[in-house]
C-alpha positions in Angstrom: 32.6 125.9 123.2 30.8 127.6 120.3 28.1 125.5 118.8 27.9 124.5 115.1 25.2 122.5 113.3 26.1 120.5 110.2 23.3 119.0 108.1 24.1 116.3 105.6 27.0 115.5 108.0 27.6 111.9 106.7 28.1 113.1 103.1 31.4 113.8 101.6 31.5 117.6 102.4 29.7 117.2 105.7 32.4 114.9 107.0 35.2 117.0 105.9 33.6 120.0 107.6 32.9 118.1 110.8 36.5 116.9 110.9 37.8 120.4 110.7 35.3 121.8 113.2 35.4 119.2 116.0 38.5 120.4 117.7 37.3 123.9 118.2 33.5 123.7 118.3 30.7 121.7 119.8 29.2 120.0 116.7 25.8 118.7 116.2 26.0 116.5 113.1 22.7 115.5 111.4 22.0 113.0 108.7 19.7 110.3 107.8 22.7 107.9 107.2 24.4 106.0 110.2 27.0 107.8 112.3 30.4 107.8 110.5 32.3 109.5 113.3 32.1 106.9 116.1 32.5 108.4 119.6 33.9 111.8 119.8 33.9 114.2 122.7 32.8 117.3 120.7 30.5 115.6 118.1 26.9 114.7 119.0 25.4 112.7 116.1 21.7 113.0 115.4 20.1 110.5 113.0 17.2 112.2 111.3 15.2 112.4 108.1 15.7 116.0 107.0 12.4 116.1 105.2 10.5 115.7 108.5 11.0 119.0 110.3 8.2 118.4 112.7 10.1 115.5 114.1 13.7 116.8 114.1 13.2 120.6 114.4 12.7 120.8 118.2 16.0 118.9 118.7 17.9 121.3 116.4 16.4 124.4 118.0 17.3 123.2 121.5 20.9 123.0 120.5 21.0 126.8 119.7 23.8 126.8 117.1 25.9 129.9 116.4 26.6 128.7 112.8 24.7 126.3 110.6 26.5 124.6 107.7 23.8 123.3 105.4 25.4 120.5 103.4 22.2 118.5 103.0 21.0 118.5 99.3 19.6 116.4 96.5 22.4 116.6 94.0 21.4 114.1 91.5 20.8 116.4 88.5 18.7 114.0 86.5 16.9 112.9 89.7 15.9 116.5 90.4 14.4 116.7 87.0 12.3 113.6 87.5 11.3 114.3 91.2 10.6 118.0 91.8 9.0 117.3 95.2 12.1 115.7 96.7 14.4 118.3 95.1 12.3 121.0 96.7 12.1 119.3 100.0 15.9 119.0 100.4 17.2 121.9 98.4 14.6 124.6 99.3 12.2 123.7 102.1 14.9 122.5 104.5 16.7 125.8 104.2 13.4 127.7 105.1 13.0 125.4 108.2 16.6 126.0 109.3 16.0 129.8 109.1 13.3 129.4 111.7 15.8 127.9 114.3 18.9 130.0 113.2 20.3 132.3 115.9 23.5 133.1 113.9 24.9 132.7 110.4 23.7 130.1 107.9 26.2 128.8 105.4 24.4 127.5 102.3 26.3 125.5 99.7 25.1 126.3 96.2 26.3 125.5 92.7 27.6 126.9 89.4 24.3 125.3 88.0 22.6 128.6 88.9 24.2 129.8 85.6 23.3 128.8 82.0 26.9 127.8 81.0 27.1 130.1 78.0 29.9 132.4 79.2 31.7 130.8 82.1 33.6 130.9 84.3 31.3 133.2 86.3 31.9 135.8 89.0 29.7 136.3 91.9 28.1 139.4 90.2 27.2 137.7 86.9 23.6 137.1 85.9 22.1 133.8 87.1 19.9 131.7 84.7 19.6 128.0 85.6 18.6 125.7 82.8 17.7 122.6 84.9 15.6 121.9 87.9 18.6 121.2 90.2 20.0 124.8 89.4 16.5 126.3 89.9 16.3 124.8 93.4 19.7 126.1 94.2 18.8 129.5 93.0 15.6 129.5 95.0 17.7 128.7 98.2 19.8 131.7 97.5 16.8 134.0 97.0 15.4 132.8 100.3 18.5 133.8 102.1 18.8 137.2 100.3 15.3 138.0 101.3 15.7 136.9 104.9 16.6 139.1 107.8 19.3 136.7 109.0 23.0 136.5 108.5 24.2 134.2 105.7 27.0 133.1 103.4 26.2 131.4 100.1 29.1 129.4 98.8 28.9 128.4 95.2 31.1 125.5 94.2 31.4 122.9 91.4 32.4 119.3 90.7 33.4 118.4 94.2 35.6 115.3 94.5 37.4 113.4 97.2 37.1 110.1 99.2 35.2 108.8 102.2 33.7 105.5 103.2 30.0 104.8 102.3 29.3 108.0 100.4 27.8 108.5 97.0 30.3 108.3 94.3 31.5 111.6 92.8 32.7 112.1 89.2 36.4 111.2 90.0 35.7 108.2 92.3 33.2 106.9 89.8 35.7 107.2 87.0 38.4 105.4 88.9 36.2 102.6 90.0 34.8 102.2 86.5 38.2 102.1 84.8 39.6 99.7 87.3 36.6 97.4 86.5 37.6 97.6 82.8 34.4 99.6 81.8 34.3 101.7 78.6 33.3 105.2 79.4 31.8 108.1 77.3 33.0 111.4 78.8 31.9 114.8 77.5 34.3 117.2 76.0 32.1 120.3 76.1 31.4 120.7 79.8 33.9 122.9 81.6 34.3 123.6 85.2 37.1 124.2 87.9 36.8 121.1 90.1 37.7 121.3 93.8 38.8 118.6 96.3 36.5 118.4 99.3 39.1 119.1 101.9 40.1 122.3 100.0 36.4 123.4 99.9 35.9 122.6 103.6 39.0 124.4 104.6 38.1 127.6 102.7 34.4 127.4 104.0 35.5 127.3 107.7 38.0 130.1 107.1 35.3 132.2 105.4 33.0 131.8 108.4 35.7 132.6 110.9 36.6 135.7 108.9 32.9 136.7 109.1 32.5 136.9 105.3 28.8 137.3 104.2 26.9 137.4 101.0 28.0 135.3 98.0 31.4 133.6 97.5 32.7 131.4 94.7 35.1 128.6 95.9 36.6 126.3 93.2 39.8 124.8 92.1 42.5 126.7 90.3 42.3 124.8 87.2 39.6 125.2 84.4 39.1 122.2 82.1 36.6 119.9 80.5 35.2 116.7 82.0 37.1 114.8 79.4 40.4 116.4 80.2 39.7 115.8 83.9 39.1 112.1 83.1 42.3 111.8 81.3 44.3 113.5 84.1 42.7 111.2 86.6 43.4 108.1 84.6 46.9 109.0 84.0 47.6 109.9 87.7 46.2 106.5 88.9 47.8 104.6 86.0 44.5 103.5 84.4 43.8 102.7 80.8 42.9 105.9 79.0 41.9 103.9 75.9 38.7 103.0 77.8 37.6 106.7 77.6 35.8 107.9 74.6 35.2 111.6 73.9 31.5 112.5 73.2 29.4 115.7 73.2 26.8 116.3 75.9 24.1 116.2 73.2 25.2 112.6 72.4 24.5 111.4 76.0 20.8 112.4 75.9 20.6 113.1 79.6 17.3 113.8 81.3 18.3 117.3 82.5 20.0 120.0 80.5 23.6 120.7 81.5 25.3 124.0 81.4 28.4 123.7 79.2 30.9 126.5 79.6 30.4 126.8 83.3 32.6 127.0 86.3 33.5 129.8 88.8 35.8 132.7 89.0 37.6 132.5 92.3 39.4 136.0 92.4 37.3 137.2 95.4 37.9 134.1 97.4 41.6 134.4 96.7 41.7 138.0 97.7 39.8 137.4 101.0 41.2 134.0 102.2 44.5 132.6 103.0 43.5 129.1 101.8 45.3 128.2 98.6 43.1 126.7 95.9 44.5 123.6 94.4 44.8 122.3 90.8 43.8 118.9 89.7 47.2 117.2 90.4 47.4 118.5 93.9 43.8 117.5 94.5 44.3 114.0 93.2 47.4 113.7 95.4 45.1 114.2 98.4 43.2 111.1 97.5 46.3 109.0 98.4 46.1 105.4 97.3 42.4 105.3 96.6 
């Protein structure tokens, strides 16, 4: 079977990818967290600290993957602003190390945070201009691939949501859990994106690789809306109390890192090249079942 390496395999996106790959590929799944897959014939799980390449590198190189899906990342936007070293280690240095063992194509997951959020949604050819350190690290990783001699696909996405056990909360699951606990929430009305369900992103990413698409590809949901409107839609879908949600501006929150406001991604290219249908919010929430 063809060999695929998935880093960050225990995270939300990593799990969804491994679930799609395991029936057709031999998968080496790598993460610092414990194995979420149990015993599976086509999955080898390797528990490793991805900031310690000297220790884990030889094992990954020995596997000789045809494809590498690099899902590992430090995605805490405010955390990246406070801890540049960790942000660089996971979002930049890891990719450079993976390039040294790559024998095929690397799929790097990037973000709409490489843009400044003044004129979104953005196409693949629009000018990049990150305004926070998380976005800077994601852009650095893109430049590394562009300047390398290897085959690559950069997939930019935004506001990923969905469910899996023992993973870091995403905006939608955090919102649901908070409202169920009766918490009052302040949600911004001036940050715009096109959120995508994790299974929709994973399906499109695997298809893009199997179609041998290279370069940069934007993958997002079909619906463009504010975080506040996303919160209301989610609360209504799960029959939660919308009166607990207060609309605020981003400036009022006083977050550590600057946020791009009118952001998000144009997905015309992906819609043209792929058969995967990109979902709106209602269809995405439906995939969450009885969360």
